[in-house]
N, C-alpha and C positions, 0 to 999 in steps of 0.2 A: 366231362366231370367224372364219369365212371372210371376212366383211366387214372385220373388224379387221385380219387379216393382209394382205389385199389393199390396204387403205388404208395400212398401215405401209410396205409395199413401195413403193407409189407415192410416198409421202412422202419416203422415203430417196432415191429416184431423183431427185426434184426438187432435192434438196440438191446434187447433182452437176452441175446444169445450168451451162453456161458463164456465164450472166448472174450467178448467185450466186457463181460462182468469181471473177469480176472484183471483185465487192463485197468478198469476203473477202480477195482479194489486195491491194486498196487499204487495208484495215484493217491488214494485216500490214506493208505498206510504211511506213505512217505510224507504226506501233508501234515499228519499228526505227530511227526518225528518219532515214529516207532523204531526200535533197535533191530527190527527184522532185517536180515541180510541174506542174500543168496550169493555164495562165492562166485567170483568171476570165472573160475575154471568150470564150474557146473553150468553156468550160463553158456559158455563157449561149447561145451559138450552137447548141450541141448540143441543149440543152433546147428551144430554139425549133424546130429542125429536127424533132425527135421529135414535138412537140405539133402542128406544122403537118401532119405526116403523119397523126397520129391524127385530127385535125380533118377533113382532106380525106377520109379513108376514111369517117368518120362522116357528113359532109355528103353524100357520094355515096349512102350508104345511106339517109339520111333523105329524099333527093330521090325515091327509089323506094319508100319504105316507107309503111305505114299509120300515121299519127301517133297514132291511137287506141291502138296497141300500146304506145306509149311512156308513156301517161298513168299507169298504175299504178306501173311502176318509177320514174318521175320523182317521183311523190308519195311513194313509199317512201324514195327518196333524201333528200328534204327532211325527212321524219320522222326518219330515222336521224341526219342531221346535227344536228338540234336536240336529239334524245335524247342524243347523245354529250356535248354541252355540259352538259346537266343531270346526267348521270351523274358527270362530273368535278366539277361544282359541289357535289354532295352526297356524294361519296366522297373525292376527293383533299383537299378542304378540311377534312375531319375528321381527317386524319393529323397527327401532331405536327409543330410548327414549319412548317406550310404556311399561308401567308397566303391569304386568300380571293381577292384579286385575282389572285394568281399562279396559284391553282388554276383560276380561270375562264379566264384567258388560255391556260393549258396545255390545258385541255379544248377551247377554241376552236381551237387549232392542230391538235389531234388530230381535231377534227370536220371541219376543212377538208381539202382533198385535195392529194396530191402528184402532180403531173403526171408526174414521172419514175418513180414507183412504178407508176402506171397504165400507162405505156409499157412497163415491164418485164413486167407481167402480160400485156399484149396479145401481146408477143413470145413469151412462154412458152406461152400458149394456142395460138398459131399453130404453134409447133414441136411441140406435142403433138397437133395436128390436132383441137383441140376447137372446135366451131362456136359462134359467138356473133353477136348482132346488131351490125353495125358501128356502129349509132347508140348502142350502149351506152356508148361513150366520152362521149357528150353528156350523160350523167347527172352528170358532173363538177360543173358549176356549180349543179345542183339541190341538191347536198349542201354544196358549198363555201361559197356565199354565205349560206344560212340559218344555217350553223354560226357563221360570223364575226359576222354581225349579232346572233345570239342571245347570243354571248359578250360583245360590247361593250355590248349593252343590259343584260344581267345585271350586268356590272361597274359600269355607270353607276348603276343602281338601288342597288347595294350602297354605292357611295361616297357617293351622295346621302343615303341613310339614315344612314350613319355620320357624315356632316357635320352632319346635322340633330341627331343625338344629342349630338354634341360642342357644337353651338350651344345645345342645351337645358341641358347642364351649365353652360356658360359663363354663360347667362342667369340660372340659379339663383344662381351665385356673385356675379354683378354685383348681383342683387337684394339678397342678404344684405348685401353690402358697403355698398350704398346705404342700407339700413335702419339698419345699425349706425352709419353716419356721421350720419344725420339723427336718430337716437334714436327712430325711429318704428317700432314693431312691427307697425303695421297694414298693410293691403294684401296683395296676393298676387303671386306670381311671374308668374302668368298675366296679371294686370292690367299688370304692369310690361312683360312681353314684348309685350303688345298695343299698347303705346305706342311700341315700337321699330319701326324701319323693317323690315318683313318682306322677306326676300330673295325675289327672283323665282325661280320654279321653273324648273329647267333641264330642258328636254325633250331626249330623245335623238333626233337626226335620223337616220332610217334611210337616206335616199337617199345621203348622202355615203359611208356605209359600203359600200353596194352599188356606188356609182360607183368607189370605191377598189379594190374587189375586181375589178370588170370591167376596170379599167385596169391591173391587175397583169400582169406580163410573161407568166406562164404561162397565165392564163386568156385574155388577149388573143390569144395565139398559137393557142390551141385554138379560140376563137370565130371568129378569122379563117379558120382552116382549114375550120371548119364552114360558114361563109358562102360561101367559094369553092367548096366541094364541092356546096352546094345550088344556088347561083345561076349557076355556070359549069359547063363540062365539062372538068375538069382530068385526065381519065383518062390521057392520053398522058404528061404530065409526071410524074404520080403513079407510073405503072408503070415509067417509064424512069429516074427520078431518086430520088424519095423512098423507094420500096419497097426497091431494092437497098442503099441506105445505112443502112437502119433498124437492123439488128442490129449492125453495126460501130460506129455512133455510140452505141448503147445500151451496148455493152461499155465504152467510154471513160467514159460517164456513171456506170456502176456503180463503176468504179475511183475516180473523183473522190468519189463519195458515200461509199465505204468510207474513203478518206483523211479526209474531212470528219467522219465519225462518230467516228473515233479522236481527232481533234483537239479535238472538242467534249467529250470525257470530262472534261477539266480543268474546264470550266464546270459540268458536272453535279455534280462533287464539291463545288462551292461551295454548292450548295443542298440537299444531303443525299440520303440513300439512299431516302427515300420517293418522290421523283420517279423514281428508277430503277425502283423496284418498279411504280409506276403505268405508266411507259413500257413496261415489259415485258408487263404483263398487259393494258393497255388495247387495243393493236392487235388482239390475238386475240379479246378480248371483243367489241369493236366489230364486227369482221369476222364473228363468229359471229351476232351480232344481225342484221346486214345479210343474212347468208346465209339466216337464217330468213325474213326479209321477202321475199327473192328467191324462196325456194321457194314462198311463198304466191302470188307473181305467176306462178311457173312452172305451178302447178296451176290457177290461175284463167284465165290468158291465154296460156299456152304459152311464156312467157319462157324462153329457152334456159338450160341449165345453165351454159354459158359466160358468158352474161349475168349469171347469179347470182354466178359467181366475180368478175366485174368489179365488181358492186355491193359484194361483200364486201371486195374489195381496196381500193376507194376509201374504204370506211369504216375499214379497218385502217390506211390511210396517214395521214400527217400532213404538212401543207403545208410545203414547203421553199423556196418561191420567193415567192409572193404573200402568204402568210399572215403571216409575221413583220413585214414593214413595215406591214401593215394593223393588226395588233395593237399595234405600237409607237405608232402614231398614235391608235388608238381606246382603248387602255388604257395610257396613259403611266406610270401608277403601278406597273405589273407589272414584275417582274424578267425581262429577256430571257434571262438565263442559265438561268432555271428552265424556261421553255417551249421555247426554242430548243435548249438543251442536252438536255432530255428527248427531244425529237423526233429530232434528228440523231444523238445518241450512242447511243440505245437504240431509240426507236420505229421509225425507218426501217429499221435492220438487222433488227429483229424482223419487221416487215411483209414485208420482202423475203425473208429467209432462212427464216422459219418460216411466216408468214401465207400467202404465195402458194402454196408447196407444200401447205400444209394445206388450203386451200380448193379447189385443183385436185384434190388427192387425194380430198377428200370428193365432189366432182362426178363424178370418174371412177368412184369406188366406187358412187355412186348410179346412174350410167349402166349399170354392169354388174349391178346388183341387179334 
């Protein structure tokens, strides 16, 4: 009972944090149809600044860290990213009126990572004084890229199988029509099909998917920061420029994301309540799975509880910048309103308002136990 009461107290305190306050404020502003607007260019600049800062701090830490310490958390990040896609593939797709390709694309977006949600979690961890490995932010691409690749490959396999099944039916129909026309009951459909020109097998090319992910604005900014942090000595500009601006820029980002979440509710209504249910449950489930993997790394390698929280948060997040265009190109038959609406209208607010406080509260309760 002491553990539960302590956890609930910590959880409620997190809901009062300024970061989440700006998110809720943005949702309220959009709900009352305010004319307040933040230009898209400013939003993209803020995301770039935040991820450059995260990348720089991670790169500086990696430069001075033992890379062997990163191995197990990085492997777990990859496993969780792939696992999230398979969970969506075999759960969301079973719900009424949910198309398979839409389910796979939605799971892929939820398996990919939101740089802004990661930035929010890092800020709250620092404000709470919770220590974490600075390189933990570098786990981002280890989860993001495998999730997107897995989703696109699964969607390609499904659409190929569906196309072949349709061709099979069409071939049977063509065979019957031909036999009726010739008045010849002999022969088989297999023999008929074997005489037709067999279509070439379409292979899924992995590298273009990885390349698109790496070229995405969010991941590019993070990787650029990591490279500069590792290969140069940016401590002076980091401490004098990026660090002081971090929390102020994040508050504006949360305001924009709150407004965007409310605006996307209309899109979510178009695809049904099952997506809303999935988008509410999935971030918490995914985060708890990653938290469990993180605890294994904690006990085996000394991975910090703050690092465990980061792993859980990136699993709970859903990509809001690089993921949607990658999925639009990789799974063109999927409905963007389904996966983007689920993510921005429900998934991101749940990850920010419930997920981050939940995982930090769990970590702090474990620290005190």
